[in-house]
C-alpha positions in Angstrom: 11.8 -25.3 16.4 11.9 -22.9 13.4 8.8 -20.9 12.9 7.5 -19.8 9.6 6.4 -16.2 9.3 3.3 -15.4 7.3 1.8 -11.9 7.2 -0.3 -9.4 5.4 0.5 -6.0 4.1 -1.9 -3.2 5.1 -1.9 0.4 3.9 -3.3 3.8 4.7 -3.7 4.8 1.0 -7.4 5.6 1.2 -6.9 7.7 4.3 -4.1 9.7 2.8 -6.0 10.1 -0.4 -9.1 11.3 1.4 -7.1 13.8 3.4 -6.1 15.4 0.2 -9.5 15.0 -1.5 -8.0 13.2 -4.4 -9.9 10.6 -6.4 -8.7 7.2 -7.1 -8.3 8.2 -10.7 -6.2 11.3 -9.8 -3.8 9.1 -7.7 -3.6 6.5 -10.5 -2.8 9.3 -13.1 -0.1 10.7 -10.8 1.5 7.3 -10.4 1.0 6.1 -14.0 -1.1 3.1 -13.0 -4.7 2.1 -13.6 -7.5 3.1 -11.2 -8.1 -0.6 -10.7 -4.6 -0.9 -9.2 -5.5 1.8 -6.7 -8.7 0.1 -5.8 -6.9 -3.2 -5.4 -4.2 -1.6 -3.2 -6.8 0.1 -1.0 -8.6 -3.2 -0.5 -5.4 -5.0 0.3 -5.9 -7.4 -2.7 -2.6 -6.3 -4.3 0.9 -5.7 -2.8 2.8 -3.1 -4.7 6.3 -3.4 -6.1 9.0 -1.8 -4.0 9.3 0.9 -6.6 5.6 1.7 -6.6 5.5 1.7 -2.8 8.2 4.4 -2.8 6.4 6.4 -5.5 3.3 6.3 -3.4 5.2 7.5 -0.4 6.8 10.3 -2.4 3.4 11.4 -3.8 2.0 11.7 -0.3 5.2 13.3 1.0 5.7 10.7 3.6 7.6 7.5 4.3 6.9 4.0 3.0 6.4 2.9 6.7 3.7 5.6 7.1 1.8 4.3 4.1 2.4 0.5 4.5 2.4 -1.7 7.6 3.3 -5.4 7.6 1.4 -7.5 10.1 3.2 -10.8 10.7 1.8 -14.0 12.1 4.1 -16.7 13.3 3.1 -20.3 12.6 4.9 -23.5 13.5 6.3 -25.5 10.5 
């Protein structure tokens, strides 16, 4: 039987931001997005584009894998 994979993207954006004492607005300005985008990312209500994910990783001088984690859940079809 083939299993369908569903999952959720989680991130460490708020932790990385707090370590640097940056506000949500500062991160938004660095990335050229709205503060609401940062809020939505931090609350896992928004999954970034691949380009934005890389830009976030570059901003924090880390890898995409260090910022974002994908938790998969297998479900039968």
